[in-house]
PyMOL commands that place a pseudoatom at each C-alpha (Angstrom):
pseudoatom trace, name=CA, resn=MET, resi=1, chain=A, elem=C, hetatm=0, pos=[-5.010, 51.213, 5.926]
pseudoatom trace, name=CA, resn=SER, resi=2, chain=A, elem=C, hetatm=0, pos=[-5.261, 48.419, 8.998]
pseudoatom trace, name=CA, resn=LEU, resi=3, chain=A, elem=C, hetatm=0, pos=[-8.478, 47.406, 7.347]
pseudoatom trace, name=CA, resn=PHE, resi=4, chain=A, elem=C, hetatm=0, pos=[-6.890, 47.200, 3.826]
pseudoatom trace, name=CA, resn=LEU, resi=5, chain=A, elem=C, hetatm=0, pos=[-3.932, 44.849, 5.344]
pseudoatom trace, name=CA, resn=SER, resi=6, chain=A, elem=C, hetatm=0, pos=[-6.872, 42.699, 7.245]
pseudoatom trace, name=CA, resn=SER, resi=7, chain=A, elem=C, hetatm=0, pos=[-8.617, 41.954, 4.307]
pseudoatom trace, name=CA, resn=CYS, resi=8, chain=A, elem=C, hetatm=0, pos=[-5.548, 41.015, 1.994]
pseudoatom trace, name=CA, resn=ARG, resi=9, chain=A, elem=C, hetatm=0, pos=[-4.124, 38.637, 4.787]
pseudoatom trace, name=CA, resn=ILE, resi=10, chain=A, elem=C, hetatm=0, pos=[-7.427, 36.907, 4.968]
pseudoatom trace, name=CA, resn=LYS, resi=11, chain=A, elem=C, hetatm=0, pos=[-7.539, 36.695, 0.999]
pseudoatom trace, name=CA, resn=HIS, resi=12, chain=A, elem=C, hetatm=0, pos=[-3.200, 35.338, 1.179]
pseudoatom trace, name=CA, resn=ASP, resi=13, chain=A, elem=C, hetatm=0, pos=[-4.333, 32.739, 3.884]
pseudoatom trace, name=CA, resn=ASN, resi=14, chain=A, elem=C, hetatm=0, pos=[-7.317, 31.789, 1.739]
pseudoatom trace, name=CA, resn=ASN, resi=15, chain=A, elem=C, hetatm=0, pos=[-5.177, 31.444, -1.685]
pseudoatom trace, name=CA, resn=ILE, resi=16, chain=A, elem=C, hetatm=0, pos=[-2.598, 29.124, 1.041]
pseudoatom trace, name=CA, resn=PHE, resi=17, chain=A, elem=C, hetatm=0, pos=[-5.071, 27.555, 2.452]
pseudoatom trace, name=CA, resn=ASN, resi=18, chain=A, elem=C, hetatm=0, pos=[-6.645, 26.689, -1.173]
pseudoatom trace, name=CA, resn=GLU, resi=19, chain=A, elem=C, hetatm=0, pos=[-2.941, 25.392, -2.399]
pseudoatom trace, name=CA, resn=PHE, resi=20, chain=A, elem=C, hetatm=0, pos=[-2.752, 23.279, 0.298]
pseudoatom trace, name=CA, resn=GLN, resi=21, chain=A, elem=C, hetatm=0, pos=[-6.081, 21.691, 0.171]
pseudoatom trace, name=CA, resn=LYS, resi=22, chain=A, elem=C, hetatm=0, pos=[-5.324, 20.935, -3.287]
pseudoatom trace, name=CA, resn=THR, resi=23, chain=A, elem=C, hetatm=0, pos=[-2.188, 18.823, -1.970]
pseudoatom trace, name=CA, resn=ILE, resi=24, chain=A, elem=C, hetatm=0, pos=[-3.686, 17.074, 0.593]
pseudoatom trace, name=CA, resn=ASN, resi=25, chain=A, elem=C, hetatm=0, pos=[-7.000, 16.544, -1.662]
pseudoatom trace, name=CA, resn=ASN, resi=26, chain=A, elem=C, hetatm=0, pos=[-4.779, 14.405, -3.980]
pseudoatom trace, name=CA, resn=PHE, resi=27, chain=A, elem=C, hetatm=0, pos=[-2.155, 12.359, -2.336]
pseudoatom trace, name=CA, resn=GLU, resi=28, chain=A, elem=C, hetatm=0, pos=[-2.629, 8.556, -1.972]
pseudoatom trace, name=CA, resn=ASN, resi=29, chain=A, elem=C, hetatm=0, pos=[0.084, 8.349, 0.286]
pseudoatom trace, name=CA, resn=TYR, resi=30, chain=A, elem=C, hetatm=0, pos=[3.086, 9.495, 2.438]
pseudoatom trace, name=CA, resn=GLN, resi=31, chain=A, elem=C, hetatm=0, pos=[6.156, 8.288, 3.745]
pseudoatom trace, name=CA, resn=CYS, resi=32, chain=A, elem=C, hetatm=0, pos=[8.062, 10.131, 6.896]
pseudoatom trace, name=CA, resn=ILE, resi=33, chain=A, elem=C, hetatm=0, pos=[10.220, 9.779, 9.355]
pseudoatom trace, name=CA, resn=SER, resi=34, chain=A, elem=C, hetatm=0, pos=[8.169, 10.746, 13.007]
pseudoatom trace, name=CA, resn=ASN, resi=35, chain=A, elem=C, hetatm=0, pos=[10.589, 11.901, 15.992]
pseudoatom trace, name=CA, resn=ILE, resi=36, chain=A, elem=C, hetatm=0, pos=[7.769, 11.395, 18.947]
pseudoatom trace, name=CA, resn=THR, resi=37, chain=A, elem=C, hetatm=0, pos=[7.539, 12.641, 22.445]
pseudoatom trace, name=CA, resn=VAL, resi=38, chain=A, elem=C, hetatm=0, pos=[5.468, 12.033, 25.101]
pseudoatom trace, name=CA, resn=LYS, resi=39, chain=A, elem=C, hetatm=0, pos=[5.618, 13.967, 27.868]
pseudoatom trace, name=CA, resn=HIS, resi=40, chain=A, elem=C, hetatm=0, pos=[4.295, 12.566, 31.470]
pseudoatom trace, name=CA, resn=ASP, resi=41, chain=A, elem=C, hetatm=0, pos=[4.718, 13.066, 34.932]
pseudoatom trace, name=CA, resn=LYS, resi=42, chain=A, elem=C, hetatm=0, pos=[7.739, 10.742, 35.288]
pseudoatom trace, name=CA, resn=GLY, resi=43, chain=A, elem=C, hetatm=0, pos=[9.448, 12.158, 32.305]
pseudoatom trace, name=CA, resn=ASP, resi=44, chain=A, elem=C, hetatm=0, pos=[9.462, 12.127, 28.761]
pseudoatom trace, name=CA, resn=THR, resi=45, chain=A, elem=C, hetatm=0, pos=[9.512, 8.875, 26.196]
pseudoatom trace, name=CA, resn=PHE, resi=46, chain=A, elem=C, hetatm=0, pos=[10.932, 8.969, 23.142]
pseudoatom trace, name=CA, resn=TYR, resi=47, chain=A, elem=C, hetatm=0, pos=[10.056, 7.373, 19.733]
pseudoatom trace, name=CA, resn=LYS, resi=48, chain=A, elem=C, hetatm=0, pos=[11.797, 7.243, 16.221]
pseudoatom trace, name=CA, resn=ILE, resi=49, chain=A, elem=C, hetatm=0, pos=[9.272, 5.459, 13.669]
pseudoatom trace, name=CA, resn=LYS, resi=50, chain=A, elem=C, hetatm=0, pos=[9.366, 5.154, 9.759]
pseudoatom trace, name=CA, resn=GLU, resi=51, chain=A, elem=C, hetatm=0, pos=[5.519, 5.903, 9.348]
pseudoatom trace, name=CA, resn=THR, resi=52, chain=A, elem=C, hetatm=0, pos=[3.693, 4.987, 6.091]
pseudoatom trace, name=CA, resn=PHE, resi=53, chain=A, elem=C, hetatm=0, pos=[-0.029, 6.094, 5.190]
pseudoatom trace, name=CA, resn=VAL, resi=54, chain=A, elem=C, hetatm=0, pos=[-2.195, 4.913, 2.510]
pseudoatom trace, name=CA, resn=LYS, resi=55, chain=A, elem=C, hetatm=0, pos=[-5.396, 6.790, 2.176]
pseudoatom trace, name=CA, resn=PRO, resi=56, chain=A, elem=C, hetatm=0, pos=[-7.781, 6.634, 3.344]
pseudoatom trace, name=CA, resn=ASP, resi=57, chain=A, elem=C, hetatm=0, pos=[-7.064, 4.645, 6.334]
pseudoatom trace, name=CA, resn=LYS, resi=58, chain=A, elem=C, hetatm=0, pos=[-4.179, 2.276, 5.940]
pseudoatom trace, name=CA, resn=PHE, resi=59, chain=A, elem=C, hetatm=0, pos=[-0.773, 2.762, 7.968]
pseudoatom trace, name=CA, resn=LYS, resi=60, chain=A, elem=C, hetatm=0, pos=[2.572, 0.714, 8.849]
pseudoatom trace, name=CA, resn=LEU, resi=61, chain=A, elem=C, hetatm=0, pos=[4.822, 2.017, 11.867]
pseudoatom trace, name=CA, resn=GLU, resi=62, chain=A, elem=C, hetatm=0, pos=[8.109, 0.576, 11.860]
pseudoatom trace, name=CA, resn=ILE, resi=63, chain=A, elem=C, hetatm=0, pos=[9.677, 1.283, 15.155]
pseudoatom trace, name=CA, resn=ILE, resi=64, chain=A, elem=C, hetatm=0, pos=[13.692, 2.537, 15.094]
pseudoatom trace, name=CA, resn=GLU, resi=65, chain=A, elem=C, hetatm=0, pos=[14.388, 3.749, 18.249]
pseudoatom trace, name=CA, resn=PRO, resi=66, chain=A, elem=C, hetatm=0, pos=[14.801, 2.903, 20.806]
pseudoatom trace, name=CA, resn=LYS, resi=67, chain=A, elem=C, hetatm=0, pos=[16.675, 0.165, 20.726]
pseudoatom trace, name=CA, resn=GLU, resi=68, chain=A, elem=C, hetatm=0, pos=[14.877, -2.466, 22.659]
pseudoatom trace, name=CA, resn=SER, resi=69, chain=A, elem=C, hetatm=0, pos=[11.754, -2.161, 20.166]
pseudoatom trace, name=CA, resn=LYS, resi=70, chain=A, elem=C, hetatm=0, pos=[14.065, -1.577, 16.887]
pseudoatom trace, name=CA, resn=GLY, resi=71, chain=A, elem=C, hetatm=0, pos=[12.116, -3.208, 14.221]
pseudoatom trace, name=CA, resn=CYS, resi=72, chain=A, elem=C, hetatm=0, pos=[8.557, -3.455, 15.706]
pseudoatom trace, name=CA, resn=ILE, resi=73, chain=A, elem=C, hetatm=0, pos=[5.977, -3.407, 13.020]
pseudoatom trace, name=CA, resn=ILE, resi=74, chain=A, elem=C, hetatm=0, pos=[2.246, -2.316, 13.476]
pseudoatom trace, name=CA, resn=ILE, resi=75, chain=A, elem=C, hetatm=0, pos=[0.185, -2.208, 10.469]
pseudoatom trace, name=CA, resn=CYS, resi=76, chain=A, elem=C, hetatm=0, pos=[-3.683, -1.462, 10.065]
pseudoatom trace, name=CA, resn=ASP, resi=77, chain=A, elem=C, hetatm=0, pos=[-5.474, -1.918, 7.072]
pseudoatom trace, name=CA, resn=GLY, resi=78, chain=A, elem=C, hetatm=0, pos=[-8.644, 0.246, 8.327]
pseudoatom trace, name=CA, resn=ASN, resi=79, chain=A, elem=C, hetatm=0, pos=[-9.976, -2.953, 10.177]
pseudoatom trace, name=CA, resn=LYS, resi=80, chain=A, elem=C, hetatm=0, pos=[-7.705, -4.928, 11.120]
pseudoatom trace, name=CA, resn=ILE, resi=81, chain=A, elem=C, hetatm=0, pos=[-4.081, -4.556, 12.849]
pseudoatom trace, name=CA, resn=PHE, resi=82, chain=A, elem=C, hetatm=0, pos=[-1.038, -6.907, 12.996]
pseudoatom trace, name=CA, resn=LEU, resi=83, chain=A, elem=C, hetatm=0, pos=[1.830, -6.825, 15.428]
pseudoatom trace, name=CA, resn=LYS, resi=84, chain=A, elem=C, hetatm=0, pos=[5.094, -8.009, 14.958]
pseudoatom trace, name=CA, resn=HIS, resi=85, chain=A, elem=C, hetatm=0, pos=[7.855, -7.746, 17.578]
pseudoatom trace, name=CA, resn=PRO, resi=86, chain=A, elem=C, hetatm=0, pos=[10.935, -9.010, 16.479]
pseudoatom trace, name=CA, resn=GLY, resi=87, chain=A, elem=C, hetatm=0, pos=[12.574, -9.232, 20.125]
pseudoatom trace, name=CA, resn=ILE, resi=88, chain=A, elem=C, hetatm=0, pos=[10.438, -12.155, 20.989]
pseudoatom trace, name=CA, resn=GLU, resi=89, chain=A, elem=C, hetatm=0, pos=[9.502, -13.404, 17.654]
pseudoatom trace, name=CA, resn=GLN, resi=90, chain=A, elem=C, hetatm=0, pos=[5.524, -13.027, 17.994]
pseudoatom trace, name=CA, resn=SER, resi=91, chain=A, elem=C, hetatm=0, pos=[3.027, -11.721, 15.747]
pseudoatom trace, name=CA, resn=VAL, resi=92, chain=A, elem=C, hetatm=0, pos=[-0.533, -10.982, 16.998]
pseudoatom trace, name=CA, resn=SER, resi=93, chain=A, elem=C, hetatm=0, pos=[-3.393, -9.710, 14.704]
pseudoatom trace, name=CA, resn=LEU, resi=94, chain=A, elem=C, hetatm=0, pos=[-6.606, -7.904, 16.264]
pseudoatom trace, name=CA, resn=GLU, resi=95, chain=A, elem=C, hetatm=0, pos=[-9.482, -6.952, 14.017]
pseudoatom trace, name=CA, resn=ASN, resi=96, chain=A, elem=C, hetatm=0, pos=[-12.343, -5.074, 14.152]
pseudoatom trace, name=CA, resn=ILE, resi=97, chain=A, elem=C, hetatm=0, pos=[-10.772, -2.286, 15.519]
pseudoatom trace, name=CA, resn=LYS, resi=98, chain=A, elem=C, hetatm=0, pos=[-12.816, 0.637, 16.674]
pseudoatom trace, name=CA, resn=THR, resi=99, chain=A, elem=C, hetatm=0, pos=[-11.211, 2.337, 19.577]
pseudoatom trace, name=CA, resn=LEU, resi=100, chain=A, elem=C, hetatm=0, pos=[-7.678, 3.378, 17.850]
pseudoatom trace, name=CA, resn=ASP, resi=101, chain=A, elem=C, hetatm=0, pos=[-6.739, 7.227, 18.274]
pseudoatom trace, name=CA, resn=LYS, resi=102, chain=A, elem=C, hetatm=0, pos=[-6.100, 7.901, 14.760]
pseudoatom trace, name=CA, resn=GLU, resi=103, chain=A, elem=C, hetatm=0, pos=[-5.596, 11.269, 15.805]
pseudoatom trace, name=CA, resn=LEU, resi=104, chain=A, elem=C, hetatm=0, pos=[-1.747, 11.162, 15.958]
pseudoatom trace, name=CA, resn=PHE, resi=105, chain=A, elem=C, hetatm=0, pos=[-1.534, 10.445, 12.907]
pseudoatom trace, name=CA, resn=VAL, resi=106, chain=A, elem=C, hetatm=0, pos=[-1.020, 13.962, 10.498]
pseudoatom trace, name=CA, resn=GLY, resi=107, chain=A, elem=C, hetatm=0, pos=[-2.961, 12.003, 7.170]
pseudoatom trace, name=CA, resn=TYR, resi=108, chain=A, elem=C, hetatm=0, pos=[-6.367, 11.973, 9.505]
pseudoatom trace, name=CA, resn=PHE, resi=109, chain=A, elem=C, hetatm=0, pos=[-5.905, 15.633, 10.671]
pseudoatom trace, name=CA, resn=PHE, resi=110, chain=A, elem=C, hetatm=0, pos=[-5.392, 16.242, 7.089]
pseudoatom trace, name=CA, resn=GLU, resi=111, chain=A, elem=C, hetatm=0, pos=[-8.885, 14.476, 6.403]
pseudoatom trace, name=CA, resn=ARG, resi=112, chain=A, elem=C, hetatm=0, pos=[-10.600, 16.386, 9.404]
pseudoatom trace, name=CA, resn=LEU, resi=113, chain=A, elem=C, hetatm=0, pos=[-9.084, 19.601, 8.050]
pseudoatom trace, name=CA, resn=SER, resi=114, chain=A, elem=C, hetatm=0, pos=[-10.557, 19.158, 4.350]
pseudoatom trace, name=CA, resn=LEU, resi=115, chain=A, elem=C, hetatm=0, pos=[-13.634, 19.072, 6.242]
pseudoatom trace, name=CA, resn=CYS, resi=116, chain=A, elem=C, hetatm=0, pos=[-13.290, 22.277, 7.718]
pseudoatom trace, name=CA, resn=GLU, resi=117, chain=A, elem=C, hetatm=0, pos=[-14.928, 24.826, 5.575]
pseudoatom trace, name=CA, resn=GLU, resi=118, chain=A, elem=C, hetatm=0, pos=[-12.808, 28.105, 6.343]
pseudoatom trace, name=CA, resn=PRO, resi=119, chain=A, elem=C, hetatm=0, pos=[-9.893, 26.640, 9.518]
pseudoatom trace, name=CA, resn=GLU, resi=120, chain=A, elem=C, hetatm=0, pos=[-8.252, 29.423, 11.336]
pseudoatom trace, name=CA, resn=ILE, resi=121, chain=A, elem=C, hetatm=0, pos=[-4.876, 29.761, 9.665]
pseudoatom trace, name=CA, resn=LEU, resi=122, chain=A, elem=C, hetatm=0, pos=[-1.987, 31.529, 11.807]
pseudoatom trace, name=CA, resn=GLU, resi=123, chain=A, elem=C, hetatm=0, pos=[1.430, 31.994, 10.192]
pseudoatom trace, name=CA, resn=GLU, resi=124, chain=A, elem=C, hetatm=0, pos=[4.682, 31.473, 11.916]
pseudoatom trace, name=CA, resn=LYS, resi=125, chain=A, elem=C, hetatm=0, pos=[8.438, 31.367, 11.133]
pseudoatom trace, name=CA, resn=ILE, resi=126, chain=A, elem=C, hetatm=0, pos=[10.605, 29.021, 12.382]
pseudoatom trace, name=CA, resn=ASP, resi=127, chain=A, elem=C, hetatm=0, pos=[14.166, 29.814, 11.662]
pseudoatom trace, name=CA, resn=GLU, resi=128, chain=A, elem=C, hetatm=0, pos=[13.971, 31.050, 8.114]
pseudoatom trace, name=CA, resn=ASP, resi=129, chain=A, elem=C, hetatm=0, pos=[10.812, 28.330, 6.903]
pseudoatom trace, name=CA, resn=GLU, resi=130, chain=A, elem=C, hetatm=0, pos=[7.199, 30.327, 6.834]
pseudoatom trace, name=CA, resn=TYR, resi=131, chain=A, elem=C, hetatm=0, pos=[4.478, 28.172, 8.444]
pseudoatom trace, name=CA, resn=ILE, resi=132, chain=A, elem=C, hetatm=0, pos=[0.866, 27.993, 7.960]
pseudoatom trace, name=CA, resn=VAL, resi=133, chain=A, elem=C, hetatm=0, pos=[-0.562, 26.813, 11.173]
pseudoatom trace, name=CA, resn=PHE, resi=134, chain=A, elem=C, hetatm=0, pos=[-3.831, 24.826, 11.894]
pseudoatom trace, name=CA, resn=GLU, resi=135, chain=A, elem=C, hetatm=0, pos=[-5.873, 24.030, 15.353]
pseudoatom trace, name=CA, resn=LEU, resi=136, chain=A, elem=C, hetatm=0, pos=[-8.317, 21.877, 15.546]
pseudoatom trace, name=CA, resn=ASP, resi=137, chain=A, elem=C, hetatm=0, pos=[-10.215, 20.543, 18.778]
pseudoatom trace, name=CA, resn=MET, resi=138, chain=A, elem=C, hetatm=0, pos=[-9.585, 16.867, 19.213]
pseudoatom trace, name=CA, resn=THR, resi=139, chain=A, elem=C, hetatm=0, pos=[-12.665, 14.437, 18.561]
pseudoatom trace, name=CA, resn=LYS, resi=140, chain=A, elem=C, hetatm=0, pos=[-12.520, 12.601, 21.362]
pseudoatom trace, name=CA, resn=LYS, resi=141, chain=A, elem=C, hetatm=0, pos=[-11.658, 15.490, 24.053]
pseudoatom trace, name=CA, resn=ASN, resi=142, chain=A, elem=C, hetatm=0, pos=[-9.952, 14.635, 27.760]
pseudoatom trace, name=CA, resn=SER, resi=143, chain=A, elem=C, hetatm=0, pos=[-8.181, 16.465, 30.530]
pseudoatom trace, name=CA, resn=TYR, resi=144, chain=A, elem=C, hetatm=0, pos=[-4.932, 15.404, 28.605]
pseudoatom trace, name=CA, resn=ARG, resi=145, chain=A, elem=C, hetatm=0, pos=[-6.101, 15.734, 24.835]
pseudoatom trace, name=CA, resn=GLN, resi=146, chain=A, elem=C, hetatm=0, pos=[-8.094, 19.516, 24.085]
pseudoatom trace, name=CA, resn=THR, resi=147, chain=A, elem=C, hetatm=0, pos=[-6.637, 20.550, 20.775]
pseudoatom trace, name=CA, resn=GLN, resi=148, chain=A, elem=C, hetatm=0, pos=[-4.188, 19.444, 18.201]
pseudoatom trace, name=CA, resn=LYS, resi=149, chain=A, elem=C, hetatm=0, pos=[-1.910, 21.920, 16.330]
pseudoatom trace, name=CA, resn=VAL, resi=150, chain=A, elem=C, hetatm=0, pos=[0.048, 21.126, 12.518]
pseudoatom trace, name=CA, resn=TRP, resi=151, chain=A, elem=C, hetatm=0, pos=[2.864, 23.569, 11.149]
pseudoatom trace, name=CA, resn=ILE, resi=152, chain=A, elem=C, hetatm=0, pos=[2.788, 23.151, 7.732]
pseudoatom trace, name=CA, resn=ASN, resi=153, chain=A, elem=C, hetatm=0, pos=[5.904, 24.548, 5.667]
pseudoatom trace, name=CA, resn=GLN, resi=154, chain=A, elem=C, hetatm=0, pos=[4.472, 27.285, 3.065]
pseudoatom trace, name=CA, resn=LYS, resi=155, chain=A, elem=C, hetatm=0, pos=[6.807, 26.218, 0.212]
pseudoatom trace, name=CA, resn=ASN, resi=156, chain=A, elem=C, hetatm=0, pos=[5.603, 22.387, -0.641]
pseudoatom trace, name=CA, resn=PHE, resi=157, chain=A, elem=C, hetatm=0, pos=[2.993, 22.043, 2.010]
pseudoatom trace, name=CA, resn=THR, resi=158, chain=A, elem=C, hetatm=0, pos=[4.514, 19.267, 3.805]
pseudoatom trace, name=CA, resn=PRO, resi=159, chain=A, elem=C, hetatm=0, pos=[4.344, 18.792, 7.818]
pseudoatom trace, name=CA, resn=TYR, resi=160, chain=A, elem=C, hetatm=0, pos=[6.803, 20.020, 10.092]
pseudoatom trace, name=CA, resn=LYS, resi=161, chain=A, elem=C, hetatm=0, pos=[5.246, 19.451, 13.682]
pseudoatom trace, name=CA, resn=LEU, resi=162, chain=A, elem=C, hetatm=0, pos=[1.920, 17.921, 15.218]
pseudoatom trace, name=CA, resn=VAL, resi=163, chain=A, elem=C, hetatm=0, pos=[1.266, 18.650, 18.892]
pseudoatom trace, name=CA, resn=ILE, resi=164, chain=A, elem=C, hetatm=0, pos=[-1.566, 17.705, 21.423]
pseudoatom trace, name=CA, resn=LEU, resi=165, chain=A, elem=C, hetatm=0, pos=[-2.397, 20.139, 24.100]
pseudoatom trace, name=CA, resn=ASP, resi=166, chain=A, elem=C, hetatm=0, pos=[-3.589, 19.755, 27.085]
pseudoatom trace, name=CA, resn=ASP, resi=167, chain=A, elem=C, hetatm=0, pos=[-6.645, 21.512, 28.817]
pseudoatom trace, name=CA, resn=ASN, resi=168, chain=A, elem=C, hetatm=0, pos=[-3.788, 24.174, 30.241]
pseudoatom trace, name=CA, resn=GLY, resi=169, chain=A, elem=C, hetatm=0, pos=[-2.218, 24.922, 26.575]
pseudoatom trace, name=CA, resn=SER, resi=170, chain=A, elem=C, hetatm=0, pos=[1.066, 22.771, 27.308]
pseudoatom trace, name=CA, resn=ILE, resi=171, chain=A, elem=C, hetatm=0, pos=[2.077, 19.948, 25.291]
pseudoatom trace, name=CA, resn=ASN, resi=172, chain=A, elem=C, hetatm=0, pos=[1.652, 16.518, 26.138]
pseudoatom trace, name=CA, resn=PHE, resi=173, chain=A, elem=C, hetatm=0, pos=[2.272, 14.558, 22.619]
pseudoatom trace, name=CA, resn=GLU, resi=174, chain=A, elem=C, hetatm=0, pos=[4.876, 15.927, 19.929]
pseudoatom trace, name=CA, resn=VAL, resi=175, chain=A, elem=C, hetatm=0, pos=[5.897, 15.159, 16.503]
pseudoatom trace, name=CA, resn=ILE, resi=176, chain=A, elem=C, hetatm=0, pos=[8.628, 16.516, 14.368]
pseudoatom trace, name=CA, resn=TYR, resi=177, chain=A, elem=C, hetatm=0, pos=[8.595, 15.157, 11.001]
pseudoatom trace, name=CA, resn=GLU, resi=178, chain=A, elem=C, hetatm=0, pos=[11.829, 14.347, 9.085]
pseudoatom trace, name=CA, resn=GLU, resi=179, chain=A, elem=C, hetatm=0, pos=[12.076, 13.180, 5.122]
pseudoatom trace, name=CA, resn=PHE, resi=180, chain=A, elem=C, hetatm=0, pos=[8.274, 14.040, 4.721]
pseudoatom trace, name=CA, resn=ASN, resi=181, chain=A, elem=C, hetatm=0, pos=[7.165, 12.490, 0.944]
pseudoatom trace, name=CA, resn=TYR, resi=182, chain=A, elem=C, hetatm=0, pos=[3.515, 12.822, -0.531]
pseudoatom trace, name=CA, resn=ASP, resi=183, chain=A, elem=C, hetatm=0, pos=[3.297, 9.990, -3.198]
pseudoatom trace, name=CA, resn=ALA, resi=184, chain=A, elem=C, hetatm=0, pos=[6.638, 8.098, -2.146]
pseudoatom trace, name=CA, resn=GLU, resi=185, chain=A, elem=C, hetatm=0, pos=[7.645, 5.018, -4.155]
pseudoatom trace, name=CA, resn=THR, resi=186, chain=A, elem=C, hetatm=0, pos=[7.271, 2.075, -1.935]
pseudoatom trace, name=CA, resn=ASP, resi=187, chain=A, elem=C, hetatm=0, pos=[7.520, -1.749, -1.834]
pseudoatom trace, name=CA, resn=GLU, resi=188, chain=A, elem=C, hetatm=0, pos=[5.876, -1.323, 1.010]
pseudoatom trace, name=CA, resn=LYS, resi=189, chain=A, elem=C, hetatm=0, pos=[2.314, -3.513, 0.802]
pseudoatom trace, name=CA, resn=ILE, resi=190, chain=A, elem=C, hetatm=0, pos=[-0.062, -2.846, 3.717]
for i in range(1, 190): cmd.bond("trace and resi %d" % i, "trace and resi %d" % (i + 1))
show_as sticks, trace
zoom trace
């Protein structure tokens, strides 16, 4: 009996992964609110950001909180980053960016996941919602960045949470997503 249940679970997981794969292969952009917590020795730092991602490598981040950074905008068109800070009325443009940490964005996690042939799929229930959970090793590991996990809602395949774990398995970076929309209609140019 347990052998039968195991094979059903694997088949079920493959069906979920195949449906999710279709979603992440077919979307052109997404827009969401990202609630980011960065954990460090002196306490946690919180950011609330409006995030827009356009395949394959463009994004726009607009800081909503903290209040002193509200309105700061970061735009990346793949090779160039544009920074605008309304508080000091200054803008900066940086070209040929090669060291940008793209693994902090769920859009790049989707890209990496789509290259996996058979990722391990876990299931977890949080409150009344059921999630599939994917875990990948970070591409640029260090003692603070070993593993990345993402929780995806099984009903609509929208991300709920992304975390980065250190070498002790502790969370040091967490994003909770709100208002996540695939192929969001937006007037914003990236």
